[in-house]
Backbone as a printed PyTorch tensor [residue, N CA C, xyz], in Angstrom:
tensor([[[ -5.5520, -42.8580,  -1.7620],
         [ -5.1170, -43.8480,  -2.7310],
         [ -5.9970, -43.7330,  -3.9700]],

        [[ -5.4120, -43.7550,  -5.1600],
         [ -6.1420, -43.6110,  -6.4150],
         [ -6.6780, -44.9640,  -6.8760]],

        [[ -7.8510, -44.9320,  -7.4730],
         [ -8.4200, -46.1530,  -8.0410],
         [ -7.6140, -46.5430,  -9.2780]],

        [[ -7.4520, -47.8280,  -9.4670],
         [ -6.7110, -48.3270, -10.6210],
         [ -7.4900, -48.0420, -11.9020]],

        [[ -6.7990, -47.6290, -12.9580],
         [ -7.4870, -47.4050, -14.2230],
         [ -7.7770, -48.7210, -14.9570]],

        [[ -7.4600, -49.8480, -14.3350],
         [ -7.6720, -51.1500, -14.9510],
         [ -9.1470, -51.5340, -14.8360]],

        [[ -9.7520, -51.8970, -15.9580],
         [-11.1190, -52.4010, -15.9700],
         [-11.1530, -53.6850, -16.7780]],

        [[-12.1530, -54.4990, -16.5200],
         [-12.3700, -55.7150, -17.2930],
         [-13.7830, -55.6450, -17.8470]],

        [[-13.8930, -55.9430, -19.1280],
         [-15.1840, -55.8560, -19.8030],
         [-15.2040, -56.8400, -20.9770]],

        [[-16.4090, -57.1890, -21.4680],
         [-16.4850, -58.0210, -22.6640],
         [-15.9280, -57.2660, -23.8650]],

        [[-15.3270, -57.9900, -24.7880],
         [-14.7660, -57.3250, -25.9580],
         [-15.8620, -56.8780, -26.9020]],

        [[-15.5180, -55.8890, -27.7060],
         [-16.4350, -55.4040, -28.7330],
         [-15.6340, -55.1470, -30.0070]],

        [[-16.2970, -54.6210, -31.0020],
         [-15.6850, -54.4490, -32.3250],
         [-14.3750, -53.6590, -32.2640]],

        [[-14.3170, -52.6480, -31.4130],
         [-13.1090, -51.8170, -31.3520],
         [-11.9140, -52.5500, -30.7510]],

        [[-12.1440, -53.6940, -30.1070],
         [-11.0750, -54.4590, -29.4660],
         [-10.4750, -55.5450, -30.3590]],

        [[-11.0790, -55.7880, -31.5050],
         [-10.7100, -56.9480, -32.3160],
         [ -9.2150, -56.9870, -32.6430]],

        [[ -8.6430, -55.8850, -33.0740],
         [ -7.2140, -55.8770, -33.4310],
         [ -6.3470, -56.1720, -32.2110]],

        [[ -6.6920, -55.6060, -31.0590],
         [ -5.9170, -55.8560, -29.8390],
         [ -6.0670, -57.2860, -29.3560]],

        [[ -7.2810, -57.8180, -29.4390],
         [ -7.4930, -59.2120, -29.0340],
         [ -6.6660, -60.1310, -29.9210]],

        [[ -6.6820, -59.8830, -31.2280],
         [ -5.8880, -60.7040, -32.1360],
         [ -4.3970, -60.5830, -31.8250]],

        [[ -3.9240, -59.3840, -31.5350],
         [ -2.5140, -59.1800, -31.1850],
         [ -2.1530, -59.9940, -29.9360]],

        [[ -2.9970, -59.9540, -28.9240],
         [ -2.7180, -60.6920, -27.6860],
         [ -2.8020, -62.2050, -27.9110]],

        [[ -3.7360, -62.6400, -28.7480],
         [ -3.8130, -64.0700, -29.0760],
         [ -2.5480, -64.5240, -29.7990]],

        [[ -2.0550, -63.6950, -30.7120],
         [ -0.8130, -64.0250, -31.4260],
         [  0.3770, -64.0590, -30.4550]],

        [[  0.4200, -63.0990, -29.5340],
         [  1.4970, -63.0800, -28.5410],
         [  1.4890, -64.3610, -27.7080]],

        [[  0.2920, -64.8300, -27.3580],
         [  0.1890, -66.0860, -26.6190],
         [  0.6690, -67.2500, -27.4780]],

        [[  0.3000, -67.2480, -28.7560],
         [  0.7340, -68.3170, -29.6590],
         [  2.2600, -68.3500, -29.7760]],

        [[  2.8830, -67.1920, -29.7880],
         [  4.3550, -67.1290, -29.8090],
         [  4.8960, -67.7050, -28.5090]],

        [[  4.3600, -67.2470, -27.3790],
         [  4.8190, -67.6940, -26.0620],
         [  4.6840, -69.2090, -25.9050]],

        [[  3.5500, -69.7670, -26.3820],
         [  3.3030, -71.1940, -26.1970],
         [  3.8430, -72.0620, -27.3370]],

        [[  4.3990, -71.4220, -28.3750],
         [  5.0890, -72.1690, -29.4140],
         [  4.2440, -72.7280, -30.5380]],

        [[  3.0710, -72.1600, -30.8070],
         [  2.2740, -72.6600, -31.9190],
         [  1.9330, -71.5640, -32.9400]],

        [[  2.7330, -70.5400, -32.9960],
         [  2.4640, -69.4320, -33.9160],
         [  2.4330, -69.8960, -35.3780]],

        [[  3.2020, -70.9140, -35.7340],
         [  3.1930, -71.4040, -37.1150],
         [  1.8510, -72.0290, -37.5040]],

        [[  1.0860, -72.4690, -36.5290],
         [ -0.2270, -73.0700, -36.7950],
         [ -1.3700, -72.0880, -36.5380]],

        [[ -1.0720, -70.9060, -36.0570],
         [ -2.0990, -69.9210, -35.6960],
         [ -2.8110, -69.4300, -36.9510]],

        [[ -4.1340, -69.5290, -36.9750],
         [ -4.9040, -69.1710, -38.1660],
         [ -6.0010, -68.1390, -37.9130]],

        [[ -6.2090, -67.6960, -36.7080],
         [ -7.2980, -66.7800, -36.3750],
         [ -7.0730, -65.4320, -37.0440]],

        [[ -8.1650, -64.8710, -37.5730],
         [ -8.1150, -63.5570, -38.2080],
         [ -9.0950, -62.6210, -37.5020]],

        [[ -9.0080, -61.3410, -37.8130],
         [ -9.9820, -60.3860, -37.2790],
         [-11.3860, -60.7960, -37.7020]],

        [[-11.5370, -61.2210, -38.9330],
         [-12.8540, -61.6510, -39.4250],
         [-13.4050, -62.8090, -38.5860]],

        [[-12.5480, -63.7650, -38.2170],
         [-12.9860, -64.8850, -37.3800],
         [-13.4930, -64.3930, -36.0320]],

        [[-12.7570, -63.4710, -35.4360],
         [-13.1720, -62.9460, -34.1350],
         [-14.5250, -62.2490, -34.2330]],

        [[-14.7140, -61.4840, -35.2880],
         [-15.9860, -60.7830, -35.4700],
         [-17.1120, -61.7750, -35.7300]],

        [[-16.8970, -62.6780, -36.6730],
         [-17.9390, -63.6210, -37.0670],
         [-18.3280, -64.5800, -35.9500]],

        [[-17.3400, -65.1230, -35.2530],
         [-17.6250, -66.1630, -34.2700],
         [-17.7400, -65.6580, -32.8330]],

        [[-17.2520, -64.4330, -32.5860],
         [-17.3090, -63.9130, -31.2220],
         [-18.2670, -62.7600, -31.0240]],

        [[-18.6080, -62.0750, -32.1060],
         [-19.4670, -60.9030, -31.9780],
         [-20.7490, -61.0150, -32.7990]],

        [[-20.9880, -62.1350, -33.4110],
         [-22.1830, -62.3140, -34.2320],
         [-23.4290, -62.5020, -33.3850]],

        [[-24.5090, -62.8750, -34.0600],
         [-25.7950, -63.0600, -33.3840],
         [-25.7790, -64.2170, -32.3920]],

        [[-24.9770, -65.2220, -32.6700],
         [-24.8910, -66.4010, -31.7970],
         [-23.4200, -66.7020, -31.5230]],

        [[-22.7670, -65.9240, -30.6410],
         [-21.3180, -66.0850, -30.4140],
         [-20.9590, -67.4900, -29.9340]],

        [[-19.8630, -68.0000, -30.4610],
         [-19.3680, -69.3250, -30.0700],
         [-18.3900, -69.2390, -28.9110]],

        [[-17.9240, -68.0310, -28.6040],
         [-16.9990, -67.8200, -27.4980],
         [-17.1350, -66.3770, -27.0300]],

        [[-16.5540, -66.1140, -25.8810],
         [-16.5110, -64.7520, -25.3740],
         [-15.0720, -64.3760, -25.0780]],

        [[-14.8250, -63.0910, -25.0010],
         [-13.5050, -62.6010, -24.6180],
         [-13.7140, -61.4900, -23.5950]],

        [[-13.0650, -61.6320, -22.4640],
         [-13.0020, -60.5450, -21.5080],
         [-11.6900, -59.8280, -21.7550]],

        [[-11.7460, -58.5180, -21.7630],
         [-10.5760, -57.6990, -22.0400],
         [-10.1980, -56.9350, -20.7780]],

        [[ -8.9230, -57.0100, -20.4080],
         [ -8.3920, -56.1520, -19.3430],
         [ -7.9340, -54.8790, -20.0290]],

        [[ -8.5550, -53.7780, -19.6590],
         [ -8.3060, -52.4900, -20.2970],
         [ -7.5640, -51.6050, -19.2930]],

        [[ -6.4380, -51.0820, -19.7170],
         [ -5.6410, -50.2040, -18.8690],
         [ -5.5020, -48.8720, -19.5870]],

        [[ -6.2420, -47.9100, -19.1190],
         [ -6.1720, -46.5850, -19.7240],
         [ -6.5600, -46.5470, -21.1950]],

        [[ -7.5410, -47.3510, -21.5920],
         [ -7.9920, -47.3600, -22.9750],
         [ -7.2420, -48.3140, -23.8740]],

        [[ -6.3420, -49.1100, -23.3190],
         [ -5.5590, -50.0720, -24.1020],
         [ -5.7970, -51.4860, -23.5790]],

        [[ -6.1130, -52.4040, -24.4750],
         [ -6.3090, -53.8030, -24.0880],
         [ -4.9580, -54.4210, -23.7580]],

        [[ -4.7840, -54.8460, -22.5080],
         [ -3.5110, -55.4160, -22.0750],
         [ -3.6250, -56.8820, -21.6780]],

        [[ -4.8410, -57.4170, -21.6930],
         [ -5.0290, -58.8110, -21.3280],
         [ -6.3360, -59.3360, -21.8630]],

        [[ -6.3820, -60.6570, -22.0420],
         [ -7.5960, -61.3050, -22.5380],
         [ -7.8600, -62.6030, -21.7820]],

        [[ -9.1280, -62.9320, -21.6870],
         [ -9.5660, -64.2380, -21.2090],
         [-10.5990, -64.7350, -22.2130]],

        [[-10.1640, -65.6140, -23.1040],
         [-11.0450, -66.2040, -24.1000],
         [-11.7060, -67.4090, -23.4450]],

        [[-13.0210, -67.4800, -23.5570],
         [-13.7400, -68.5440, -22.8630],
         [-14.9770, -68.9810, -23.6480]],

        [[-15.4800, -70.1380, -23.2900],
         [-16.7350, -70.6310, -23.8640],
         [-17.4420, -71.4600, -22.8060]],

        [[-18.6720, -71.8150, -23.1140],
         [-19.5030, -72.5230, -22.1340],
         [-19.8590, -73.9060, -22.6670]],

        [[-19.7000, -74.9040, -21.8230],
         [-20.2730, -76.2190, -22.0710],
         [-21.6160, -76.1760, -21.3490]],

        [[-22.7370, -76.2670, -22.0720],
         [-24.0520, -76.0160, -21.4580],
         [-24.3910, -76.8880, -20.2510]],

        [[-24.0010, -78.1600, -20.2760],
         [-24.2210, -79.0010, -19.1110],
         [-23.3790, -80.2570, -19.2200]],

        [[-23.0870, -80.8140, -18.0780],
         [-22.3520, -82.0780, -18.0380],
         [-23.0520, -83.0000, -17.0530]],

        [[-22.3310, -83.8000, -16.3340],
         [-22.8710, -84.8370, -15.4590],
         [-23.8570, -84.3280, -14.4180]],

        [[-23.7140, -83.1050, -13.9800],
         [-24.5870, -82.5680, -12.9300],
         [-25.6580, -81.6270, -13.4770]],

        [[-25.8090, -81.6000, -14.7940],
         [-26.7900, -80.7530, -15.4840],
         [-26.5340, -79.2720, -15.2690]],

        [[-25.2900, -78.9390, -14.9530],
         [-24.8960, -77.5450, -14.7730],
         [-23.8120, -77.1970, -15.7850]],

        [[-23.7540, -75.9350, -16.1920],
         [-22.7500, -75.5440, -17.1800],
         [-21.3360, -75.5150, -16.5960]],

        [[-20.3780, -75.5920, -17.4830],
         [-18.9680, -75.4220, -17.1440],
         [-18.4460, -74.2700, -17.9790]],

        [[-17.7670, -73.3430, -17.3490],
         [-17.1030, -72.2710, -18.0760],
         [-15.6830, -72.7450, -18.3690]],

        [[-15.3150, -72.7450, -19.6320],
         [-13.9890, -73.2150, -20.0400],
         [-13.1500, -72.0070, -20.4310]],

        [[-12.0410, -71.8390, -19.7600],
         [-11.0790, -70.7960, -20.0860],
         [-10.1450, -71.3750, -21.1340]],

        [[-10.2090, -70.8380, -22.3360],
         [ -9.3690, -71.3460, -23.4230],
         [ -8.0130, -70.6690, -23.4490]],

        [[ -8.0180, -69.3350, -23.2540],
         [ -6.7630, -68.5930, -23.2940],
         [ -6.8010, -67.4530, -22.2890]],

        [[ -5.7750, -67.3560, -21.4850],
         [ -5.5810, -66.2170, -20.6020],
         [ -4.1960, -65.6770, -20.9100]],

        [[ -4.1430, -64.3980, -21.2500],
         [ -2.8500, -63.8130, -21.5730],
         [ -2.8550, -62.3480, -21.1920]],

        [[ -1.7600, -61.9250, -20.5650],
         [ -1.5630, -60.5210, -20.2030],
         [ -0.2580, -60.0670, -20.8370]],

        [[ -0.3270, -58.9340, -21.5050],
         [  0.8450, -58.3310, -22.1340],
         [  1.9560, -58.1650, -21.0950]],

        [[  3.1880, -58.4190, -21.5030],
         [  4.3270, -58.3150, -20.5870],
         [  4.3900, -56.9790, -19.8620]],

        [[  4.0160, -55.9120, -20.5360],
         [  4.0930, -54.5730, -19.9420],
         [  3.0940, -54.3750, -18.8160]],

        [[  2.0800, -55.2440, -18.7330],
         [  1.0360, -55.0680, -17.7250],
         [  1.0390, -56.1600, -16.6600]],

        [[  1.9890, -57.0630, -16.7360],
         [  2.0400, -58.1220, -15.7250],
         [  2.3850, -57.5050, -14.3790]],

        [[  1.8810, -58.0540, -13.3600],
         [  2.0390, -57.6120, -11.9650],
         [  1.2540, -56.3380, -11.6640]],

        [[  0.3640, -55.9310, -12.5770],
         [ -0.5060, -54.7840, -12.3140],
         [ -1.9090, -55.2240, -11.9110]],

        [[ -2.1180, -56.5300, -11.8100],
         [ -3.4120, -57.0500, -11.3820],
         [ -4.3570, -57.4290, -12.5110]],

        [[ -3.9060, -57.3410, -13.7560],
         [ -4.7910, -57.6440, -14.8820],
         [ -5.2120, -59.1170, -14.8930]],

        [[ -4.2770, -60.0200, -14.6630],
         [ -4.6110, -61.4430, -14.6570],
         [ -5.6130, -61.7870, -13.5720]],

        [[ -5.3860, -61.2800, -12.3690],
         [ -6.3150, -61.5360, -11.2560],
         [ -7.6820, -60.9200, -11.5410]],

        [[ -7.6870, -59.7490, -12.1560],
         [ -8.9610, -59.0920, -12.4940],
         [ -9.7170, -59.9160, -13.5420]],

        [[ -9.0150, -60.4840, -14.4960],
         [ -9.6610, -61.3390, -15.4880],
         [-10.2390, -62.5970, -14.8430]],

        [[ -9.4840, -63.2100, -13.9470],
         [ -9.9870, -64.3990, -13.2390],
         [-11.2140, -64.0350, -12.4110]],

        [[-11.1790, -62.9170, -11.7060],
         [-12.3420, -62.4860, -10.9160],
         [-13.5700, -62.2800, -11.8050]],

        [[-13.3690, -61.6910, -12.9740],
         [-14.4780, -61.4870, -13.9090],
         [-15.0110, -62.8310, -14.4170]],

        [[-14.1140, -63.7850, -14.6510],
         [-14.5580, -65.1240, -15.0590],
         [-15.3690, -65.7840, -13.9540]],

        [[-14.9480, -65.6150, -12.7200],
         [-15.7020, -66.1710, -11.5900],
         [-17.1070, -65.5770, -11.5440]],

        [[-17.2180, -64.2650, -11.7630],
         [-18.5360, -63.6180, -11.7700],
         [-19.3790, -64.1320, -12.9350]],

        [[-18.7510, -64.3130, -14.0940],
         [-19.4620, -64.8410, -15.2580],
         [-19.9700, -66.2480, -14.9840]],

        [[-19.1330, -67.0810, -14.3910],
         [-19.5360, -68.4490, -14.0590],
         [-20.7090, -68.4340, -13.0850]],

        [[-20.6290, -67.6230, -12.0610],
         [-21.7120, -67.5400, -11.0820],
         [-23.0110, -67.0680, -11.7390]],

        [[-22.8990, -66.1250, -12.6590],
         [-24.0850, -65.5650, -13.3180],
         [-24.8290, -66.5990, -14.1580]],

        [[-24.1080, -67.5710, -14.7060],
         [-24.7610, -68.5970, -15.5250],
         [-25.0080, -69.8860, -14.7510]],

        [[-24.6840, -69.9000, -13.4670],
         [-24.9010, -71.0790, -12.6460],
         [-23.8560, -72.1590, -12.8190]],

        [[-22.6820, -71.7750, -13.3050],
         [-21.6010, -72.7510, -13.4960],
         [-20.8200, -72.9070, -12.1920]],

        [[-20.7500, -74.1120, -11.6550],
         [-20.0230, -74.3190, -10.4070],
         [-18.5110, -74.4800, -10.5770]],

        [[-18.0340, -74.3660, -11.8280],
         [-16.6030, -74.5970, -12.0530],
         [-16.1300, -73.8680, -13.3060]],

        [[-14.8460, -73.5740, -13.2900],
         [-14.1300, -73.0690, -14.4650],
         [-12.9900, -74.0570, -14.6970]],

        [[-12.8380, -74.4940, -15.9170],
         [-11.7840, -75.4570, -16.2330],
         [-10.8770, -74.9010, -17.3120]],

        [[ -9.6080, -75.3150, -17.2940],
         [ -8.6550, -74.9010, -18.3160],
         [ -7.4460, -75.8030, -18.2860]],

        [[ -6.6140, -75.6630, -19.2980],
         [ -5.3520, -76.3980, -19.3730],
         [ -4.2110, -75.4050, -19.2210]],

        [[ -3.1030, -75.8950, -18.7020],
         [ -1.9060, -75.0720, -18.5330],
         [ -0.7400, -75.8070, -19.1800]],

        [[  0.0650, -75.0730, -19.9070],
         [  1.2620, -75.6600, -20.4780],
         [  2.0700, -76.3070, -19.3500]],

        [[  2.4620, -77.5510, -19.5190],
         [  3.1550, -78.2860, -18.4570],
         [  4.3900, -77.5500, -17.9490]],

        [[  5.0740, -76.8340, -18.8330],
         [  6.3130, -76.1540, -18.4490],
         [  6.0980, -74.7480, -17.8790]],

        [[  4.8610, -74.2760, -17.8350],
         [  4.6050, -72.9020, -17.4080],
         [  4.3850, -72.8220, -15.8970]],

        [[  5.4780, -72.9120, -15.1590],
         [  5.4050, -72.8890, -13.6950],
         [  4.8880, -71.5610, -13.1560]],

        [[  5.2080, -70.4590, -13.8200],
         [  4.7150, -69.1530, -13.3660],
         [  3.1940, -69.1080, -13.4370]],

        [[  2.6120, -69.6470, -14.5130],
         [  1.1500, -69.6790, -14.6310],
         [  0.5440, -70.5530, -13.5400]],

        [[  1.1630, -71.6850, -13.2740],
         [  0.6430, -72.5720, -12.2290],
         [  0.6570, -71.8830, -10.8660]],

        [[  1.7240, -71.1470, -10.5670],
         [  1.7740, -70.4000,  -9.2980],
         [  0.6790, -69.3370,  -9.2630]],

        [[  0.5090, -68.6280, -10.3690],
         [ -0.5340, -67.6080, -10.4600],
         [ -1.9120, -68.2230, -10.2090]],

        [[ -2.2230, -69.3330, -10.8790],
         [ -3.5330, -69.9600, -10.7180],
         [ -3.7510, -70.4420,  -9.2860]],

        [[ -2.7100, -70.9720,  -8.6640],
         [ -2.8490, -71.3840,  -7.2590],
         [ -3.1730, -70.1890,  -6.3720]],

        [[ -2.5400, -69.0500,  -6.6380],
         [ -2.8430, -67.8410,  -5.8650],
         [ -4.2880, -67.3860,  -6.0630]],

        [[ -4.8700, -67.7550,  -7.1830],
         [ -6.2640, -67.3870,  -7.4520],
         [ -7.2400, -68.3850,  -6.8350]],

        [[ -6.7210, -69.4220,  -6.1920],
         [ -7.5700, -70.4120,  -5.5430],
         [ -7.7870, -71.6810,  -6.3570]],

        [[ -7.1510, -71.7980,  -7.4960],
         [ -7.3060, -72.9900,  -8.3380],
         [ -6.3990, -74.1000,  -7.8520]],

        [[ -6.7100, -75.2990,  -8.2770],
         [ -5.8600, -76.4370,  -7.9420],
         [ -5.7830, -77.3760,  -9.1280]],

        [[ -4.6980, -78.1040,  -9.1910],
         [ -4.5040, -79.1020, -10.2230],
         [ -5.5400, -80.1950, -10.0280]],

        [[ -6.1840, -80.5990, -11.1010],
         [ -7.1660, -81.6760, -11.0370],
         [ -6.4140, -82.9920, -10.8860]],

        [[ -6.5500, -83.6170,  -9.7340],
         [ -5.8180, -84.8520,  -9.4530],
         [ -6.5150, -86.0780, -10.0420]],

        [[ -7.7170, -85.8990, -10.5720],
         [ -8.4810, -87.0330, -11.0870],
         [ -8.3880, -87.1420, -12.6040]],

        [[ -8.4990, -86.0110, -13.2940],
         [ -8.5740, -86.0130, -14.7490],
         [ -7.2610, -85.5810, -15.3790]],

        [[ -6.8940, -86.2330, -16.4720],
         [ -5.7270, -85.8730, -17.2680],
         [ -6.2020, -85.3290, -18.6060]],

        [[ -5.5430, -84.3070, -19.1420],
         [ -5.9300, -83.8350, -20.4740],
         [ -5.4200, -84.7950, -21.5530]],

        [[ -6.2810, -85.0830, -22.5150],
         [ -5.9220, -85.9300, -23.6440],
         [ -6.3040, -85.2190, -24.9200]],

        [[ -5.6260, -85.5370, -25.9990],
         [ -5.9140, -84.9390, -27.2910],
         [ -5.8910, -86.0190, -28.3610]],

        [[ -6.8610, -85.9580, -29.2570],
         [ -6.8880, -86.8230, -30.4230],
         [ -6.8990, -85.9030, -31.6320]],

        [[ -5.8150, -85.9130, -32.3940],
         [ -5.7110, -85.0530, -33.5670],
         [ -6.4120, -85.7060, -34.7400]],

        [[ -7.2620, -84.9270, -35.4010],
         [ -8.0260, -85.4040, -36.5350],
         [ -7.5720, -84.6410, -37.7720]],

        [[ -7.2210, -85.3430, -38.8090],
         [ -6.8380, -84.6960, -40.0460],
         [ -8.1210, -84.3120, -40.7690]],

        [[ -8.2450, -83.0380, -41.1310],
         [ -9.4560, -82.5550, -41.7830],
         [ -9.1360, -82.0100, -43.1610]],

        [[-10.1720, -81.7740, -43.9280],
         [-10.0030, -81.1910, -45.2500],
         [ -9.4100, -79.7900, -45.1430]],

        [[ -9.6760, -79.0820, -44.0580],
         [ -9.1170, -77.7520, -43.8420],
         [ -7.6020, -77.7790, -43.7410]],

        [[ -7.0420, -78.9290, -43.4140],
         [ -5.5880, -79.0580, -43.3060],
         [ -4.9290, -79.1420, -44.6760]],

        [[ -5.7370, -79.0690, -45.7350],
         [ -5.1890, -79.1470, -47.0810],
         [ -5.0770, -80.5700, -47.5840]],

        [[ -5.5380, -81.5160, -46.7740],
         [ -5.5040, -82.9150, -47.1780],
         [ -6.8790, -83.5040, -46.9270]],

        [[ -7.2140, -84.5000, -47.6550],
         [ -8.5110, -85.1300, -47.5240],
         [ -8.5710, -85.9210, -46.2110]],

        [[ -9.6960, -85.8110, -45.5200],
         [ -9.8850, -86.5850, -44.2920],
         [ -9.9610, -88.0670, -44.6560]],

        [[ -9.4020, -88.8860, -43.8060],
         [ -9.4470, -90.3230, -44.1000],
         [-10.0700, -91.0590, -42.9360]],

        [[-10.7000, -92.1540, -43.2370],
         [-11.3140, -92.9950, -42.2130],
         [-10.3530, -94.0830, -41.7920]],

        [[-10.7130, -94.7710, -40.7550],
         [ -9.8780, -95.8690, -40.2640],
         [-10.4410, -97.1760, -40.7040]]])
């Protein structure tokens, strides 16, 4: 039996265009492409600089990035231990069912263990039943205690002046 050419590794400068392409594909899939603002420069500045604000694991299949796991760390919470937050997981349609998603999750588990994080947290689109089945197969479960909430804040970056209440 041949070893799979699929590898998972942290992204680097040569991956920026592919990471951006996969992020855009996810934005299309999840329906927020009209609000998508990330650029290659943003990925370089905020993900590859001296003090990265996030990390990206890349699923590489034969030299081509076919999947990403964008993540960041909350340094500590109630138990004084870090939480690894999975912000985006996406695998190109051409590589689904080849093990890229599971390989990315396994790499995230190793990353969490390496930093002493006892948990990985993320949100799933309510309508994405396929993702929910996939996550359950990876050993995840729906959090029965916590609900995701969002408070939208109008900022100057939105082209309008921020207002107080």
